[in-house]
Kinemage of the C-alpha trace (Angstrom):
@kinemage 1
@onewidth
@group {chain A} dominant
@subgroup {mainchain}
@vectorlist {calphas} color= white
{ca met a 1} P 96.628 -59.265 -42.208
{ca asn a 2} L 99.760 -60.367 -44.328
{ca thr a 3} L 102.268 -58.049 -44.828
{ca leu a 4} L 105.739 -58.581 -46.739
{ca asp a 5} L 108.669 -57.163 -44.924
{ca pro a 6} L 110.839 -54.965 -47.457
{ca ala a 7} L 114.429 -55.703 -45.312
{ca thr a 8} L 114.128 -59.430 -44.746
{ca gly a 9} L 112.116 -60.459 -47.620
{ca asn a 10} L 109.664 -62.309 -44.845
{ca arg a 11} L 105.987 -62.334 -44.371
{ca ser a 12} L 104.347 -61.414 -41.061
{ca cys a 13} L 100.807 -61.118 -39.847
{ca glu a 14} L 99.906 -57.814 -38.444
{ca ser a 15} L 96.537 -57.839 -36.653
{ca ala a 16} L 94.221 -54.945 -37.887
{ca tyr a 17} L 93.401 -54.060 -34.283
{ca ala a 18} L 96.957 -53.639 -32.947
{ca glu a 19} L 98.124 -50.217 -34.002
{ca leu a 20} L 94.094 -48.770 -33.400
{ca pro a 21} L 94.846 -45.706 -30.997
{ca gly a 22} L 91.887 -45.778 -29.109
{ca asp a 23} L 90.429 -42.190 -30.236
{ca ile a 24} L 86.935 -43.637 -30.655
{ca ser a 25} L 83.998 -42.438 -28.391
{ca val a 26} L 81.191 -44.965 -26.946
{ca ser a 27} L 77.801 -44.717 -25.594
{ca phe a 28} L 75.782 -47.848 -24.496
{ca glu a 29} L 71.700 -48.979 -23.779
{ca phe a 30} L 70.300 -50.654 -21.209
{ca phe a 31} L 66.977 -51.827 -20.416
{ca pro a 32} L 65.324 -51.591 -17.280
{ca pro a 33} L 65.091 -55.283 -15.408
{ca lys a 34} L 62.189 -57.113 -14.600
{ca asn a 35} L 63.257 -58.651 -11.495
{ca gln a 36} L 65.984 -58.546 -9.052
{ca pro a 37} L 68.327 -61.088 -10.400
{ca gly a 38} L 67.936 -58.469 -13.533
{ca glu a 39} L 69.070 -55.758 -11.480
{ca ala a 40} L 72.176 -57.273 -10.174
{ca gln a 41} L 72.613 -58.454 -14.089
{ca leu a 42} L 72.344 -54.780 -14.911
{ca ser a 43} L 74.342 -53.466 -11.796
{ca arg a 44} L 77.605 -55.826 -12.739
{ca ser a 45} L 77.117 -55.118 -16.707
{ca phe a 46} L 76.938 -50.886 -15.706
{ca ala a 47} L 80.259 -51.600 -13.607
{ca arg a 48} L 81.968 -53.392 -15.834
{ca leu a 49} L 81.384 -50.964 -18.880
{ca ala a 50} L 81.364 -47.381 -16.738
{ca pro a 51} L 85.516 -47.511 -16.710
{ca phe a 52} L 85.629 -47.031 -20.932
{ca ala a 53} L 84.152 -43.592 -19.466
{ca pro a 54} L 81.403 -43.227 -22.140
{ca gly a 55} L 80.082 -40.273 -23.102
{ca phe a 56} L 76.453 -41.483 -21.969
{ca val a 57} L 74.496 -44.285 -20.957
{ca ser a 58} L 70.899 -44.523 -21.704
{ca met a 59} L 68.028 -46.291 -20.471
{ca thr a 60} L 64.844 -47.606 -22.662
{ca tyr a 61} L 61.210 -46.702 -21.900
{ca gly a 62} L 58.200 -48.945 -22.906
{ca ala a 63} L 55.911 -47.836 -25.743
{ca gly a 64} L 53.143 -46.171 -23.860
{ca gly a 65} L 55.008 -45.857 -20.731
{ca ser a 66} L 54.707 -49.586 -20.117
{ca thr a 67} L 58.382 -49.650 -18.089
{ca arg a 68} L 57.737 -46.159 -17.087
{ca glu a 69} L 58.456 -46.797 -13.435
{ca arg a 70} L 61.197 -49.054 -13.764
{ca ser a 71} L 62.718 -47.225 -15.847
{ca leu a 72} L 62.706 -44.216 -13.682
{ca ala a 73} L 63.973 -46.351 -11.060
{ca ala a 74} L 66.815 -48.017 -13.209
{ca val a 75} L 67.917 -44.042 -14.243
{ca lys a 76} L 67.920 -43.093 -10.547
{ca arg a 77} L 70.093 -46.312 -9.483
{ca leu a 78} L 72.781 -45.848 -12.661
{ca ile a 79} L 73.217 -42.222 -11.587
{ca ala a 80} L 73.830 -42.950 -8.247
{ca asp a 81} L 76.014 -45.773 -8.838
{ca gly a 82} L 78.745 -43.160 -10.802
{ca glu a 83} L 79.574 -40.202 -12.546
{ca val a 84} L 78.979 -41.328 -16.352
{ca pro a 85} L 75.815 -39.321 -18.077
{ca val a 86} L 72.881 -41.433 -18.018
{ca ala a 87} L 70.032 -40.398 -20.652
{ca ala a 88} L 66.713 -41.170 -20.759
{ca his a 89} L 64.256 -42.640 -23.612
{ca leu a 90} L 61.029 -40.905 -24.004
{ca thr a 91} L 58.154 -41.804 -26.239
{ca cys a 92} L 55.056 -40.341 -26.859
{ca val a 93} L 53.379 -43.488 -27.697
{ca gly a 94} L 49.381 -43.463 -26.065
{ca ala a 95} L 50.402 -40.718 -23.893
{ca ser a 96} L 48.935 -36.946 -23.775
{ca arg a 97} L 51.684 -34.305 -23.941
{ca glu a 98} L 50.791 -33.366 -20.325
{ca glu a 99} L 51.504 -37.099 -19.187
{ca val a 100} L 54.722 -37.323 -21.640
{ca asp a 101} L 56.046 -33.924 -20.133
{ca ala a 102} L 55.401 -34.875 -16.381
{ca val a 103} L 57.541 -38.039 -16.698
{ca ala a 104} L 60.128 -35.961 -18.524
{ca met a 105} L 60.372 -33.707 -15.454
{ca gln a 106} L 60.508 -36.741 -13.421
{ca phe a 107} L 63.777 -37.558 -14.953
{ca his a 108} L 64.675 -34.182 -14.671
{ca asp a 109} L 64.534 -33.965 -11.323
{ca ala a 110} L 66.283 -37.465 -10.615
{ca gly a 111} L 69.450 -35.295 -12.557
{ca val a 112} L 68.804 -36.394 -16.225
{ca arg a 113} L 69.840 -34.134 -18.131
{ca his a 114} L 70.036 -36.112 -21.918
{ca ile a 115} L 66.502 -37.443 -23.248
{ca val a 116} L 66.648 -39.673 -25.860
{ca ala a 117} L 63.155 -38.549 -27.717
{ca leu a 118} L 61.654 -41.061 -29.394
{ca arg a 119} L 58.231 -41.305 -31.181
{ca gly a 120} L 57.533 -45.436 -30.283
{ca asp a 121} L 56.387 -48.347 -31.829
{ca ala a 122} L 52.537 -48.463 -32.467
{ca gly a 123} L 52.528 -52.177 -30.193
{ca glu a 124} L 51.614 -54.968 -32.665
{ca pro a 125} L 53.888 -55.405 -35.455
{ca gly a 126} L 51.947 -53.943 -38.328
{ca glu a 127} L 49.962 -51.921 -36.894
{ca pro a 128} L 49.887 -48.492 -38.251
{ca phe a 129} L 50.657 -45.821 -35.444
{ca ser a 130} L 48.146 -43.483 -33.798
{ca pro a 131} L 48.827 -40.603 -31.978
{ca his a 132} L 46.702 -40.070 -28.892
{ca pro a 133} L 44.338 -37.124 -29.180
{ca gln a 134} L 45.941 -34.970 -26.932
{ca gly a 135} L 49.672 -36.288 -27.354
{ca tyr a 136} L 52.481 -35.282 -29.838
{ca lys a 137} L 52.325 -36.623 -33.273
{ca ser a 138} L 55.870 -37.226 -33.940
{ca ala a 139} L 59.349 -37.631 -32.674
{ca ala a 140} L 60.166 -33.833 -34.138
{ca glu a 141} L 56.969 -32.945 -32.151
{ca leu a 142} L 58.189 -34.196 -29.096
{ca val a 143} L 61.865 -32.447 -29.561
{ca ala a 144} L 60.413 -29.298 -30.024
{ca gly a 145} L 58.315 -29.845 -27.214
{ca leu a 146} L 61.057 -30.329 -24.913
{ca arg a 147} L 63.531 -28.117 -25.819
{ca glu a 148} L 60.706 -25.788 -24.211
{ca leu a 149} L 60.421 -27.761 -21.199
{ca ala a 150} L 64.082 -27.887 -19.640
{ca asp a 151} L 67.265 -27.684 -20.318
{ca phe a 152} L 67.904 -31.111 -22.086
{ca asp a 153} L 70.072 -32.066 -24.557
{ca ile a 154} L 68.247 -34.348 -27.163
{ca ser a 155} L 68.967 -37.579 -29.302
{ca val a 156} L 67.069 -39.069 -32.287
{ca ala a 157} L 66.904 -42.176 -33.792
{ca ala a 158} L 67.750 -43.104 -37.418
{ca tyr a 159} L 67.486 -45.475 -39.377
{ca pro a 160} L 70.192 -46.750 -41.758
{ca glu a 161} L 67.646 -49.106 -43.639
{ca val a 162} L 64.956 -46.827 -43.689
{ca his a 163} L 61.667 -46.699 -40.681
{ca pro a 164} L 59.230 -49.509 -41.778
{ca asp a 165} L 56.196 -46.980 -41.562
{ca ala a 166} L 58.436 -44.403 -44.026
{ca gln a 167} L 57.080 -44.018 -47.633
{ca ser a 168} L 60.722 -43.603 -49.142
{ca ala a 169} L 64.412 -43.446 -48.089
{ca glu a 170} L 63.928 -39.760 -48.648
{ca ala a 171} L 61.072 -38.736 -46.701
{ca asp a 172} L 62.799 -41.143 -43.994
{ca leu a 173} L 65.929 -38.710 -43.943
{ca asp a 174} L 63.333 -35.482 -44.327
{ca asn a 175} L 62.000 -36.774 -40.821
{ca leu a 176} L 65.111 -37.114 -39.408
{ca lys a 177} L 66.100 -33.543 -40.593
{ca arg a 178} L 63.026 -31.995 -38.955
{ca lys a 179} L 63.779 -33.885 -35.663
{ca leu a 180} L 67.385 -32.404 -35.602
{ca asp a 181} L 66.110 -29.053 -36.648
{ca ala a 182} L 63.643 -29.018 -33.811
{ca gly a 183} L 66.750 -29.061 -31.162
{ca ala a 184} L 68.012 -32.474 -31.057
{ca ser a 185} L 71.924 -32.673 -31.465
{ca arg a 186} L 72.527 -36.039 -32.641
{ca ala a 187} L 71.107 -39.181 -33.736
{ca leu a 188} L 71.641 -42.836 -33.067
{ca ala a 189} L 70.955 -45.218 -35.870
{ca gln a 190} L 69.400 -48.621 -35.681
{ca phe a 191} L 71.336 -51.687 -35.866
{ca phe a 192} L 72.723 -53.005 -38.885
{ca phe a 193} L 75.050 -55.847 -39.979
{ca ser a 194} L 76.839 -54.356 -43.012
{ca pro a 195} L 79.269 -51.225 -42.663
{ca asp a 196} L 78.313 -50.300 -46.312
{ca thr a 197} L 74.832 -50.183 -44.903
{ca phe a 198} L 75.837 -47.689 -42.386
{ca leu a 199} L 78.367 -45.621 -44.775
{ca arg a 200} L 76.094 -45.033 -47.518
{ca phe a 201} L 73.410 -43.820 -45.215
{ca arg a 202} L 75.913 -41.374 -43.256
{ca asp a 203} L 76.686 -39.716 -46.980
{ca arg a 204} L 73.299 -39.500 -48.036
{ca ala a 205} L 72.312 -37.788 -44.791
{ca val a 206} L 75.378 -35.498 -45.626
{ca ala a 207} L 73.781 -34.650 -48.996
{ca ala a 208} L 70.631 -34.040 -47.683
{ca gly a 209} L 72.281 -31.016 -45.411
{ca ile a 210} L 72.480 -33.106 -42.235
{ca glu a 211} L 75.215 -32.077 -40.359
{ca ala a 212} L 74.698 -33.331 -37.138
{ca pro a 213} L 76.770 -36.616 -35.738
{ca ile a 214} L 75.035 -39.714 -36.293
{ca ala a 215} L 76.300 -42.436 -34.049
{ca pro a 216} L 76.456 -46.454 -36.049
{ca gly a 217} L 73.855 -48.662 -33.858
{ca ile a 218} L 75.874 -51.668 -32.813
{ca leu a 219} L 74.349 -55.055 -31.588
{ca pro a 220} L 76.550 -58.012 -30.576
{ca val a 221} L 74.554 -61.107 -31.359
{ca ser a 222} L 73.782 -63.041 -27.889
{ca arg a 223} L 71.093 -65.805 -29.682
{ca phe a 224} L 70.695 -65.356 -33.250
{ca gly a 225} L 67.191 -66.252 -33.805
{ca gln a 226} L 66.163 -63.419 -30.913
{ca val a 227} L 68.560 -60.755 -33.768
{ca arg a 228} L 66.534 -61.972 -36.335
{ca lys a 229} L 62.992 -61.243 -34.838
{ca phe a 230} L 64.390 -57.667 -33.849
{ca ala a 231} L 65.750 -57.560 -37.282
{ca glu a 232} L 62.098 -58.005 -38.888
{ca ala a 233} L 60.397 -55.915 -36.459
{ca cys a 234} L 62.625 -52.743 -37.428
{ca gly a 235} L 63.536 -53.517 -40.808
{ca ala a 236} L 66.793 -53.963 -40.527
{ca gln a 237} L 68.264 -56.913 -43.201
{ca val a 238} L 70.516 -60.002 -41.525
{ca pro a 239} L 72.885 -60.646 -44.552
{ca gln a 240} L 72.778 -64.275 -45.656
{ca trp a 241} L 76.420 -64.489 -44.915
{ca met a 242} L 75.473 -64.838 -41.061
{ca his a 243} L 72.841 -67.662 -41.204
{ca pro a 244} L 75.579 -70.393 -41.559
{ca val a 245} L 78.071 -68.704 -39.305
{ca phe a 246} L 75.747 -68.631 -36.323
{ca ala a 247} L 74.124 -72.130 -37.252
{ca gly a 248} L 73.324 -74.462 -34.472
{ca leu a 249} L 75.054 -71.368 -32.124
{ca asp a 250} L 71.885 -70.829 -29.897
{ca glu a 251} L 72.375 -74.138 -28.584
{ca his a 252} L 75.890 -73.208 -27.053
{ca pro a 253} L 75.476 -69.828 -26.018
{ca glu a 254} L 79.541 -69.507 -25.290
{ca thr a 255} L 80.869 -70.044 -28.422
{ca ser a 256} L 78.242 -68.004 -30.045
{ca lys a 257} L 79.855 -65.191 -27.809
{ca phe a 258} L 83.105 -65.638 -29.087
{ca val a 259} L 81.806 -65.861 -32.824
{ca ser a 260} L 79.767 -62.596 -32.212
{ca thr a 261} L 82.284 -60.911 -30.460
{ca ala a 262} L 84.421 -61.628 -33.590
{ca val a 263} L 81.701 -60.417 -36.432
{ca thr a 264} L 81.027 -57.409 -33.950
{ca ala a 265} L 84.452 -56.263 -33.642
{ca asp a 266} L 84.904 -56.587 -37.467
{ca leu a 267} L 82.092 -54.535 -38.547
{ca cys a 268} L 83.415 -51.834 -36.175
{ca arg a 269} L 86.898 -52.058 -37.628
{ca ser a 270} L 85.253 -51.748 -40.839
{ca leu a 271} L 83.384 -48.887 -39.949
{ca tyr a 272} L 86.643 -47.441 -38.199
{ca glu a 273} L 88.249 -47.574 -41.892
{ca gly a 274} L 85.360 -45.728 -42.721
{ca gly a 275} L 85.768 -42.743 -40.749
{ca val a 276} L 83.442 -43.790 -37.786
{ca arg a 277} L 84.935 -42.388 -34.262
{ca asp a 278} L 81.477 -42.640 -32.469
{ca phe a 279} L 79.691 -45.896 -31.436
{ca his a 280} L 76.368 -46.708 -29.526
{ca phe a 281} L 76.369 -50.230 -28.567
{ca tyr a 282} L 73.023 -52.204 -27.875
{ca thr a 283} L 74.170 -54.185 -24.388
{ca leu a 284} L 70.505 -56.127 -23.879
{ca asn a 285} L 72.326 -55.472 -20.279
{ca arg a 286} L 75.375 -57.578 -21.298
{ca ala a 287} L 78.628 -56.254 -20.784
{ca glu a 288} L 81.431 -59.039 -22.229
{ca gln a 289} L 81.147 -58.691 -25.996
{ca val a 290} L 81.012 -54.831 -25.851
{ca glu a 291} L 84.007 -54.952 -23.129
{ca ala a 292} L 85.757 -56.940 -25.462
{ca val a 293} L 84.953 -55.084 -28.954
{ca cys a 294} L 85.951 -52.014 -26.783
{ca his a 295} L 89.248 -53.426 -25.756
{ca leu a 296} L 90.451 -54.747 -29.806
{ca met a 297} L 89.482 -51.027 -30.833
{ca gly a 298} L 92.226 -49.439 -28.716
{ca arg a 299} L 89.719 -48.338 -26.070
{ca arg a 300} L 91.681 -50.504 -23.481
{ca leu a 301} L 91.644 -50.525 -19.470
{ca pro a 302} L 94.586 -50.997 -17.564
{ca ala a 303} L 94.936 -54.346 -16.163
{ca ala a 304} L 93.848 -53.217 -12.562
{ca arg a 305} L 90.534 -51.415 -13.638
{ca leu a 306} L 89.618 -54.709 -15.531
{ca glu a 307} L 90.461 -56.581 -12.050
{ca ala a 308} L 88.275 -54.183 -10.448
{ca ala a 309} L 85.288 -53.681 -13.056
{ca ala a 310} L 85.112 -57.912 -13.103
C-alpha cells in the first residue's frame, strides 16, 4: 500500500506483508497417494512443509473406507518421517460401528492421537446420505463413539457456506454445535474464496454459543477447472472475479501457480486483519504455494532450512 511520509512528504510503497510478526498457527492436509510417484510427491511436500512446525498434518480417508489401507500406510509413513503430530481422517459412511471402531484403533496403534471425524459423503453427487444399519448415524455420534474408544483429540468439519445437505444455515450451525458438544476440540472449515464468507460465519458461530476454535480451510488453486468441480460438490462459491483472473491458466500451470499464490496470500492477509491466526491448508500434496504463503504471512524459515527442505 502507498503511504505518505510526514517528514519528507514523499510517497512510499509499503508491503502489506512486511511487518507481519509470524504469529500464526498452521496445519496441512494431505491425501493418500495411489502409486510410487505419488508417494515420492507426498514425501517431498511433507519434507518442505514440516519445518514450518505445523500444529498437525492430516491424512484424508475415502468414503466407506475406499482408501483405508493407503491412508493407514501414509499415516505410518508421516509418523516415521518426523516429529509432526499426524491426524487421521475417519468417516462413517458404509461401515458398521464395529468396523469404524476397528479402523480407529488401527490408527491408534500406529501412534495417531488426533482424529478428524467426518460423516462422509454419500458417494454419487446429489445422493442423500444413508447411514449403515449398524453404523454411526452422524458425525456427532462418531465423535461421541471415538471419545469412549480411546484418548483421541478430535477435530470436525465446519461449512462457512452451509453443508449441501443442511436444511438451513441455522440447522447447519446446530449440527456443528452438536459435534463440538459431543467432544470435539476444534472445527476445520471447508474452503472458500471470500474472506467475508468466513468472518461472517465465525461471528454467527460465536453468536450461536460456539466457543471452540474454527480454522479457515485454505485451498490454493492448482487447476481452476478442478477447483470449480470441488466447489460445486461441497457448495462453495467461486467469486465471479476469479474467472477472468484464472482464464486460460489451466494450460499454463507455472503462471497459474504464481497467480494463485498471490490470490491465496491476499485471502490469508484479509483473514489476518479480521483476527484470524490459525490457518488449515488443503495442500493437494503440493508444497510450493503453501510454503510461499506461509512465508508471506510471516512464518519464515531461515535460508538454511529452506535449502534443506528443497
